[in-house]
C-alpha positions in Angstrom: -0.8 -9.3 -20.9 1.4 -11.7 -18.8 0.2 -14.2 -16.6 1.5 -15.5 -13.2 0.6 -17.7 -10.6 -1.2 -16.9 -7.7 -1.0 -18.7 -4.4 -3.6 -18.3 -1.2 -1.7 -18.9 1.1 -2.5 -18.8 5.0 -5.4 -16.9 4.5 -3.0 -14.2 2.2 -3.3 -13.5 -0.8 0.3 -13.3 -2.9 1.7 -13.3 -6.7 5.0 -14.9 -7.0 7.0 -13.0 -10.1 10.9 -14.3 -11.4 10.0 -16.7 -7.6 9.1 -14.5 -5.0 5.7 -14.3 -3.6 4.4 -10.5 -3.3 1.5 -9.2 -1.4 -1.2 -8.9 -3.9 -3.1 -5.9 -1.8 -6.1 -4.0 -3.6 -6.5 -2.3 0.1 -3.0 -1.2 0.3 -2.8 2.3 -1.4 0.8 2.5 -1.3 3.0 -0.5 -2.6 6.4 -1.7 -1.3 9.2 -4.4 -1.5 13.4 -5.5 -0.9 14.0 -4.2 -4.7 13.5 -0.8 -5.9 11.0 -1.7 -8.3 9.1 -4.0 -10.5 7.8 -4.7 -13.8 3.8 -5.9 -14.7 2.9 -6.4 -18.4 6.4 -4.4 -19.5 5.5 -1.7 -17.1 8.3 -0.7 -14.3 7.5 0.7 -10.9 9.5 1.9 -8.3 9.2 1.0 -5.1 9.6 2.6 -1.6 11.3 0.1 0.8 8.9 0.1 3.5 5.6 1.8 4.4 3.9 3.5 7.4 5.9 1.1 9.5 6.2 -2.1 7.0 8.9 -3.6 5.7 8.7 -7.0 3.4 10.9 -7.9 6.7 7.8 -7.4 8.7 5.1 -8.1 6.1 6.9 -12.3 5.9 6.7 -12.2 10.1 2.7 -11.1 10.8 1.8 -13.3 7.4 3.8 -16.4 7.9 5.1 -16.7 4.5 8.3 -15.0 3.8 7.5 -12.4 1.0 9.8 -9.9 -1.7 7.3 -7.0 -1.4 3.2 -5.6 -1.5 1.7 -4.7 -4.3 -0.9 -1.8 -3.5 -3.5 0.0 -5.7 -0.8 2.8 -6.8 1.0 -0.2 -8.9 -3.0 -2.5 -10.1 -4.8 0.3 -10.7 -3.2 0.5 -13.8 -3.8 -2.5 -15.2 -6.7 -5.4 -15.6 -7.0 -8.2 -13.5 -8.7 -11.9 -13.9 -7.4 -13.8 -11.0 -8.6 -17.2 -10.7 -7.4 -19.2 -7.2 -9.2 -21.9 -8.0 -6.7 -22.4 -10.6 -3.6 -20.5 -9.3 -3.7 -17.8 -12.1 -3.5 -14.1 -12.3 -3.9 -12.2 -15.8 -2.8 -8.7 -15.3 -2.9 -6.6 -18.5 -3.0 -2.8 -20.0 -5.3 -3.8 -22.3 -9.2 -4.4 -21.1 -10.1 -8.4 -20.1 -13.1 -9.9 -19.9 -15.1 -11.4 -17.6 -18.9 -13.0 -17.8 -19.5 -12.8 -13.9 -21.7 -10.5 -12.6 -20.9 -6.7 -12.6 -19.9 -4.1 -9.4 -20.0 -0.7 -9.9 -17.0 0.0 -7.3 -15.6 3.4 -6.2 -12.7 4.1 -4.4 -10.8 6.5 -1.7 -7.3 6.9 -2.2 -6.8 4.5 -5.1 -8.6 1.8 -3.3 -11.9 0.6 -4.1 -15.0 0.6 -2.1 -17.9 -1.4 -3.3 -21.6 -2.1 -2.2 -22.8 -4.9 0.4 -26.1 -5.9 1.2 -26.1 -6.8 5.3 -29.8 -7.5 6.8 -31.5 -5.9 4.1 -29.4 -3.2 4.2 -26.8 -1.9 1.7 -23.5 -0.4 3.2 -20.2 0.9 1.6 -17.6 -1.0 2.4 -13.7 -1.4 1.4 -12.3 -4.4 -1.4 -9.5 -5.7 -0.3 -7.5 -8.3 -1.2 -4.8 -7.8 1.0 -7.5 -8.8 4.0 -7.1 -12.1 5.2 -11.0 -11.7 6.9 -13.6 -9.0 6.5 -14.7 -5.9 9.1 -17.9 -4.6 9.6 -17.8 -1.6 11.8 -21.3 -1.6 13.1 -23.2 -3.4 16.1 -25.2 -5.5 14.6 -22.2 -7.7 14.1 -22.9 -9.3 17.3 -26.7 -10.3 15.9 -24.1 -12.5 14.0 -23.1 -16.1 14.7 -19.7 -15.9 17.0 -16.6 -17.5 14.8 -13.3 -16.9 17.4 -10.9 -14.6 17.7 -8.5 -13.4 14.8 -5.2 -11.9 15.0 -4.4 -9.6 11.8 -2.3 -6.8 11.4 -2.6 -3.0 9.2 0.5 -0.4 8.3 0.3 1.8 11.6 -1.2 -0.7 13.8 0.8 -3.1 13.5 -1.1 -7.0 14.7 -4.2 -6.9 16.6 -6.9 -9.0 18.0 -10.3 -9.2 17.1 -13.7 -11.1 17.9 -15.1 -12.3 14.3 -18.9 -13.4 13.9 -20.4 -15.1 10.7 -21.9 -12.6 8.5 -24.3 -13.1 5.2 -23.1 -10.7 2.6 -25.2 -10.0 -0.5 -22.7 -8.5 -3.3 -24.8 -7.8 -6.7 -26.5 -11.2 -7.3 -24.3 -13.8 -5.2 -24.4 -14.4 -1.2 -21.3 -15.6 0.9 -21.0 -15.7 4.3 -17.8 -13.9 5.6 -16.0 -13.9 8.8 -16.3 -10.7 9.9 -14.3 -8.6 12.5 -14.1 -5.0 14.1 -10.9 -3.0 13.6 -9.5 -1.3 16.5 -9.9 3.1 17.2 -8.8 5.1 15.0 -8.0 2.4 12.6 -12.3 2.3 12.9 -12.6 5.8 12.6 -10.7 5.7 9.8 -13.0 3.9 7.4 -16.3 6.5 9.0 -14.2 9.3 7.0 -14.4 7.0 4.1 -17.9 6.7 3.9 -17.3 3.1 4.0 -19.1 0.5 7.1 -16.2 -2.0 6.9 -13.6 -4.6 4.2 -14.5 -7.0 2.4 -11.9 -9.1 2.2 -10.3 -12.2 0.0 -12.2 -15.2 1.5 -14.9 -14.4 -1.7 -12.3 -14.5 -4.4 -11.5 -18.8 -2.9 -14.1 -20.8 -5.4 -14.4 -18.6 -8.2 -13.4 -16.3 -10.4 -12.9 -11.9 -10.6 -12.2 -9.4 -12.4 -10.9 -6.8 -11.6 -10.9 -3.9 -13.8 -10.0 -0.8 -11.1 -9.4 1.7 -14.5 -13.2 0.9 -15.4 -14.5 1.0 -11.9 -15.6 -2.6 -11.7 -15.7 -5.1 -10.0 -16.5 -8.6 -12.2 -17.8 -12.0 -9.7 
């Protein structure tokens, strides 16, 4: 078991390892960084130097935070995680960790977790992406919700883009959230449909609570 600092900065979630910040990103299939390996809870994993046009340098530019790289689903999926953003810590373990909150079942696509969200009395499959500073909802009904301005975001293979956002009421199990949601552009939005999903739940749900992310058991605890 390893406990590390976790930092929520400029809408992005970073874990600090040996004095360096790494983006903690459940929504990215592959990890990468300036170093060729990374060690978590005594487990060493090899890294490439980039993924679909993203490098540590471009990631630092897009997030506005200097970071060493990105830890994605290929590595995060090996561990249990207790993410306590209010206290600024994450516990990572190859052993099973416990959380007393409400349990949500997860499925996955290419290692990326998928949960069920309730919006306007309907259920939607959505990716759980801790690398996403806002959430996304690809249905036309997003315009029924209050406007929340324009956001500049980025995505591997696409780079930066702008999206109009809305404040959407989202239910996850027994928990209710108001999430700032945009829409993904073009082919990126079409990729969601290929996975049978309608959007992305971003890291906004983590700001004020402890979350248990247990990908080996396909469970998220709120």
